Steps between C-alpha positions, in 0.01 A plus 500: 500500500388135491716207606430342160658796326800482731560142394436514126559854379847416371458127452542546126861595569547210742498739796255356751539610860279552804527796734472524875557715804709474815375677811600539865160468673552746784230554760493875429473466122240374256360174637609170339150410382442842349831491314424153367150594387628810319771303321258230388255762371777672306632187333818418689578129518659463843570663835799414721529598867820524701582314821663640814400403853704787650823695464741500796533844661866448585657803337787292363609474134275199449199729503604638161241443231517257211840512328616792711207732432349708778267294717138589421221486755278293271709194585376490860151642441363228270212270585580134540558353154235229512238721665550754220484226235174369646348848478617530139358158412163582657475827305570350157409207276764481225807691620806286571633572849846422626786557740785711375666345690407289804797483739486124540829482690325694780177295504395166643452270198198308633310820582605665175393196298158523665476874422600456136256214450220693673543814288529296181190298590293803600603693187412216266861433403626853438804506728864526387761423765800730464769388744829638626748477785485870590766768524474636854726285717371647825143411406611144422679461831192612692316210338772257605657468154876518466561718191793277404259211442206693355524356147501141622217580743304652213543193283406252772191695599379528140560129446321419825200712401479321167477171684216634714309626195538181299491215755212377712744405776796730454850442630826688459847447641770762457758680706268785598151354439386163633149359538349157451153405372288811547149576372436852373200620303374669292731420214555785251247539218784506248664165434745387598535834681511876429794602280816563701667818375856523628607857569845652511772560245818421692775271373315179595146611414476289184615193692206548736254547214615180334501308830144568615337785307233515232608851404760766564382830654793745501490876533585695186820697566514731200781335304558210258628259765154368579437408136832317480395297802161426346685349204722305739199362687334386180821332385536313830137399550390153393134576573269799446595789730299821485654846535326782683652832602430739783604867505414553135513874425218682317712503185361345180849438362590292806168314477577414139844375598343281767242362259765418240696317770196280566397651834152369585398785730645841581391655831546857619517619861239756600553731798310433820255774583147629450303417186603817317870425544458140389280592204739762364787253501279232345407736217868548415540122483187466286625769263828311453306179430278680249801638319664158497187321374401776261163505672 
């Protein structure tokens, strides 16, 4: 299935959408470069990796998984985000690579700005910077971030990184981030910087997108609420704001609904594991795309 077909197969109906994959790059699963190469060869548009430095082994309720689900070992067995992205970039030439999402509230902004710029530069401008504040409060605290301030920390760090990417001598002064006249190169290949995709779908998510995002990157939840919020975002935006969605199911009816809502890219999570496990899940996703596109 070619990427060209993915983009234009239903263009006559006004339904143009790219397709991607989300993956937890665990050290005991298919390697990041191998996953990326396979996806590029099979016509997917993008690959997003997750970001967790660790999970606290405290045994308290904060070790519950995302939104109360059972905590899965993949969260603390992943490679470092930017190491995995570098491997994916080196193994491919056209695939878009991104973070889905980078936990910026837990990362030093000067170092992270350097990592983002380096990956974007080395990949020839193929990086997409999905950002979020995170959901595991214990993990945040171990990085010195007070969960009560995580949204403001996130905003300041993103704004500070933008100054580093776009200014020869960058400065930033906020409540949580302060630096004056620093030099940092390389600058990203994409100008003014890689697209900032703001993750999350909480009550204030759209405020964050409009404040400092180029796109919204929510998870699809299986109901109409997300499409109502897409309409709300478009009504509130006074500039172009792209919509991408993670957690898209292998369901052609849902893909059509996303396309009709103007979603630019739908991405599906694949399981971490050996090549056979990954490939079987990818085939289900490809079959849904084929049914959607009529290909």
